[in-house]
C-alpha positions as a Markdown table, in Angstrom:
| # | Residue | x | y | z |
|---|---|---|---|---|
| 1 | Met | 163.6 | 108.2 | 150.1 |
| 2 | Val | 164.5 | 105.7 | 147.8 |
| 3 | Lys | 166.7 | 103.9 | 150.0 |
| 4 | Gln | 164.3 | 103.7 | 152.9 |
| 5 | Ala | 161.9 | 102.1 | 150.2 |
| 6 | Leu | 164.6 | 99.7 | 149.1 |
| 7 | Val | 165.4 | 98.9 | 153.0 |
| 8 | Ile | 161.8 | 98.3 | 153.7 |
| 9 | Phe | 161.2 | 96.3 | 150.3 |
| 10 | Val | 164.2 | 93.8 | 151.3 |
| 11 | Ile | 163.1 | 93.4 | 155.0 |
| 12 | Gly | 159.9 | 92.6 | 153.4 |
| 13 | Leu | 161.3 | 90.1 | 151.1 |
| 14 | Gly | 163.1 | 88.5 | 154.1 |
| 15 | Val | 159.7 | 88.4 | 156.2 |
| 16 | Ile | 157.9 | 86.7 | 153.1 |
| 17 | Gly | 160.4 | 84.3 | 152.5 |
| 18 | Ala | 161.2 | 83.6 | 156.4 |
| 19 | Ala | 158.6 | 80.8 | 157.5 |
| 20 | Ala | 157.6 | 77.6 | 155.8 |
| 21 | Val | 154.8 | 78.1 | 153.6 |
| 22 | Val | 152.0 | 76.0 | 154.3 |
| 23 | Gly | 149.7 | 74.8 | 151.3 |
| 24 | Arg | 151.8 | 76.5 | 148.8 |
| 25 | Ala | 150.8 | 73.9 | 146.2 |
| 26 | Gln | 147.1 | 74.4 | 146.8 |
| 27 | Glu | 147.4 | 78.1 | 146.6 |
| 28 | Lys | 149.3 | 77.8 | 143.1 |
| 29 | Lys | 146.3 | 75.5 | 142.0 |
| 30 | Ala | 143.8 | 78.0 | 142.9 |
| 31 | Asn | 146.0 | 80.9 | 141.0 |
| 32 | Gly | 146.3 | 78.6 | 137.9 |
| 33 | Glu | 149.9 | 77.9 | 138.7 |
| 34 | Gln | 151.0 | 74.5 | 138.2 |
| 35 | Glu | 154.0 | 72.9 | 138.9 |
| 36 | Arg | 155.6 | 69.2 | 137.9 |
| 37 | Glu | 158.7 | 67.4 | 138.4 |
| 38 | Val | 160.5 | 66.6 | 135.2 |
| 39 | Lys | 163.5 | 64.5 | 134.4 |
| 40 | Glu | 167.0 | 66.2 | 133.2 |
| 41 | Ala | 166.3 | 65.2 | 129.6 |
| 42 | Glu | 162.7 | 67.2 | 129.6 |
| 43 | Val | 164.5 | 70.4 | 130.6 |
| 44 | Pro | 165.4 | 72.3 | 127.4 |
| 45 | Lys | 169.0 | 73.4 | 126.7 |
| 46 | Ala | 169.3 | 76.9 | 127.8 |
| 47 | Pro | 167.5 | 76.4 | 131.3 |
| 48 | Leu | 169.6 | 73.3 | 132.0 |
| 49 | Glu | 172.9 | 75.1 | 131.1 |
| 50 | Thr | 172.2 | 77.7 | 133.7 |
| 51 | Leu | 171.0 | 75.6 | 136.3 |
| 52 | Lys | 174.0 | 73.6 | 136.1 |
| 53 | Ala | 176.5 | 76.7 | 135.9 |
| 54 | Leu | 174.5 | 77.9 | 139.2 |
| 55 | Ala | 175.0 | 74.7 | 141.0 |
| 56 | Gly | 178.8 | 74.3 | 140.1 |
| 57 | Ala | 180.2 | 71.2 | 141.4 |
| 58 | Ala | 176.9 | 70.4 | 143.3 |
| 59 | Thr | 174.4 | 67.5 | 141.7 |
| 60 | Ile | 171.2 | 68.6 | 140.6 |
| 61 | Thr | 168.9 | 66.2 | 142.7 |
| 62 | Glu | 165.6 | 67.7 | 141.4 |
| 63 | Phe | 164.0 | 69.6 | 138.3 |
| 64 | Ala | 160.6 | 71.0 | 137.9 |
| 65 | Glu | 158.7 | 72.7 | 135.3 |
| 66 | Glu | 156.5 | 75.4 | 136.7 |
| 67 | Ile | 153.6 | 77.7 | 134.8 |
| 68 | Glu | 153.2 | 80.8 | 137.0 |
| 69 | His | 151.8 | 84.1 | 135.6 |
| 70 | Gly | 151.5 | 82.5 | 132.2 |
| 71 | His | 155.2 | 82.0 | 131.9 |
| 72 | Lys | 157.0 | 78.7 | 132.0 |
| 73 | Phe | 160.4 | 78.4 | 134.2 |
| 74 | Tyr | 162.3 | 75.6 | 135.1 |
| 75 | Glu | 163.6 | 75.0 | 138.6 |
| 76 | Gly | 166.8 | 72.9 | 139.9 |
| 77 | Ser | 167.4 | 71.8 | 143.4 |
| 78 | Trp | 171.0 | 70.8 | 145.0 |
| 79 | Lys | 172.4 | 70.4 | 148.4 |
| 80 | Gly | 173.9 | 73.6 | 149.4 |
| 81 | Pro | 176.1 | 74.5 | 152.7 |
| 82 | Asn | 172.9 | 75.0 | 154.9 |
| 83 | Gly | 170.4 | 72.8 | 153.2 |
| 84 | Asn | 168.5 | 72.9 | 149.9 |
| 85 | Ile | 169.2 | 75.2 | 147.2 |
| 86 | Asp | 166.5 | 76.1 | 144.6 |
| 87 | Ala | 167.0 | 78.2 | 141.6 |
| 88 | Leu | 164.1 | 79.3 | 139.1 |
| 89 | Val | 165.0 | 80.5 | 135.3 |
| 90 | Thr | 163.2 | 81.2 | 132.6 |
| 91 | Glu | 162.9 | 79.0 | 129.5 |
| 92 | Ser | 165.3 | 81.1 | 127.5 |
| 93 | Gly | 167.7 | 80.2 | 130.6 |
| 94 | Asp | 167.4 | 83.9 | 132.4 |
| 95 | Leu | 167.8 | 83.5 | 136.5 |
| 96 | Val | 164.5 | 84.6 | 138.1 |
| 97 | Glu | 165.3 | 83.4 | 141.8 |
| 98 | Ile | 167.4 | 81.5 | 144.4 |
| 99 | Glu | 165.9 | 80.2 | 147.0 |
| 100 | Glu | 168.3 | 78.7 | 149.9 |
| 101 | Thr | 168.0 | 77.3 | 153.2 |
| 102 | Thr | 169.7 | 79.3 | 155.8 |
| 103 | Pro | 170.1 | 79.4 | 159.7 |
| 104 | Ala | 168.7 | 81.8 | 161.6 |
| 105 | Thr | 171.9 | 83.3 | 162.6 |
| 106 | Gly | 172.0 | 84.2 | 158.7 |
| 107 | Val | 169.0 | 86.3 | 158.7 |
| 108 | Pro | 169.3 | 89.9 | 159.7 |
| 109 | Ala | 167.9 | 90.5 | 163.4 |
| 110 | Ala | 165.2 | 93.1 | 161.9 |
| 111 | Val | 163.7 | 90.3 | 160.1 |
| 112 | Arg | 163.9 | 87.9 | 162.8 |
| 113 | Ala | 162.1 | 90.4 | 165.2 |
| 114 | Glu | 159.6 | 91.3 | 162.7 |
| 115 | Val | 158.7 | 87.1 | 162.1 |
| 116 | Glu | 158.7 | 86.6 | 165.8 |
| 117 | Lys | 156.1 | 89.2 | 166.2 |
| 118 | Ala | 153.9 | 87.9 | 163.5 |
| 119 | Ala | 154.6 | 84.1 | 164.1 |
| 120 | Gly | 154.9 | 84.4 | 167.8 |
| 121 | Lys | 158.1 | 83.4 | 170.0 |
| 122 | Glu | 156.8 | 79.6 | 169.8 |
| 123 | Ala | 156.5 | 79.3 | 166.3 |
| 124 | Thr | 158.9 | 76.5 | 164.5 |
| 125 | Leu | 160.5 | 78.5 | 161.7 |
| 126 | Met | 162.5 | 77.3 | 158.6 |
| 127 | Trp | 164.7 | 80.1 | 157.0 |
| 128 | Glu | 165.2 | 80.8 | 153.2 |
| 129 | Lys | 167.4 | 83.5 | 151.7 |
| 130 | Lys | 165.4 | 84.6 | 148.6 |
| 131 | Thr | 167.5 | 86.5 | 146.0 |
| 132 | Ile | 164.8 | 88.1 | 143.2 |
| 133 | Val | 166.1 | 89.4 | 140.1 |
| 134 | Met | 164.5 | 92.3 | 138.6 |
| 135 | Tyr | 165.7 | 94.8 | 135.8 |
| 136 | Glu | 165.5 | 98.5 | 136.3 |
| 137 | Val | 165.5 | 101.0 | 133.6 |
| 138 | His | 165.4 | 105.0 | 134.1 |
| 139 | Phe | 164.1 | 107.2 | 131.3 |
| 140 | Lys | 163.0 | 110.2 | 130.6 |
| 141 | Lys | 159.5 | 110.5 | 128.6 |
| 142 | Asp | 157.7 | 113.9 | 127.9 |
| 143 | Gly | 160.5 | 115.9 | 130.0 |
| 144 | Lys | 159.7 | 113.7 | 133.3 |
| 145 | Gly | 162.1 | 111.1 | 134.7 |
| 146 | Arg | 160.8 | 107.3 | 134.6 |
| 147 | Glu | 161.9 | 104.3 | 136.4 |
| 148 | Met | 160.4 | 100.9 | 135.7 |
| 149 | Ile | 161.3 | 97.6 | 137.1 |
| 150 | Phe | 160.5 | 94.2 | 135.2 |
| 151 | Thr | 161.0 | 90.7 | 136.3 |
| 152 | Pro | 163.1 | 88.4 | 133.7 |
| 153 | Asp | 159.8 | 87.1 | 132.0 |
| 154 | Gly | 159.0 | 90.7 | 131.1 |
| 155 | Arg | 156.1 | 91.6 | 133.7 |
| 156 | Gln | 156.2 | 94.8 | 135.0 |
| 157 | Phe | 156.6 | 95.0 | 138.6 |
| 158 | His | 156.8 | 98.7 | 139.5 |
| 159 | Glu | 156.9 | 102.3 | 138.0 |
| 160 | Glu | 157.5 | 105.5 | 139.1 |
| 161 | Gly | 157.6 | 108.8 | 137.7 |
| 162 | Ala | 154.2 | 108.8 | 136.0 |
| 163 | Ala | 152.5 | 110.9 | 138.6 |
| 164 | Gln | 148.9 | 112.2 | 138.0 |
| 165 | Asp | 149.9 | 116.0 | 139.2 |
| 166 | Gly | 152.4 | 116.3 | 136.7 |
| 167 | Lys | 155.2 | 116.3 | 139.4 |
| 168 | Asp | 158.3 | 113.9 | 139.0 |
| 169 | Asp | 157.9 | 111.6 | 141.9 |
| 170 | Asp | 160.7 | 108.9 | 141.1 |
| 171 | Gly | 162.7 | 109.9 | 143.9 |
| 172 | Asp | 165.9 | 110.3 | 141.7 |
| 173 | Asp | 168.0 | 113.6 | 141.3 |
| 174 | Asp | 167.1 | 114.7 | 138.0 |
| 175 | Glu | 170.1 | 116.8 | 137.9 |
| 176 | Lys | 172.2 | 113.5 | 137.5 |
| 177 | Glu | 170.0 | 112.5 | 134.5 |
| 178 | Lys | 170.7 | 115.4 | 132.9 |
| 179 | Glu | 174.5 | 114.4 | 132.7 |
């Protein structure tokens, strides 16, 4: 069950990141999100060090400061083997996500098929592989197994195991948790 949910989640991420997003800037503004280009000198030390480490030998060509969900992030962009790569990090330098231009051949067939259904065969597509960092924690509370998932900026993304009917619904094998 958990593996099936993970597969569906991963396919869903591929579909979400697959096609070019039209009007993203207007959508961000409507949600109170902001993005502005900044100079390297304006990026604090911790995020700058992380971005440079991620870029490796590549030259970072653009920096941005973003406000999303009430948190400040920094983004760096550089050229990769298939096109542009963007990395988003927190103010403390923790990696949040990487978006990497990828050819259609680098996208799973199941994702391409779903996008073709949604966008149509004639649609022009720009593919990106999106790697999102999340932190999952497992624990017991009140004798029940719990699982929580958080983004690097501390926002809760998901929780399982706090069932209303008192049953443990986290999908884990609680016998393993007892060991």
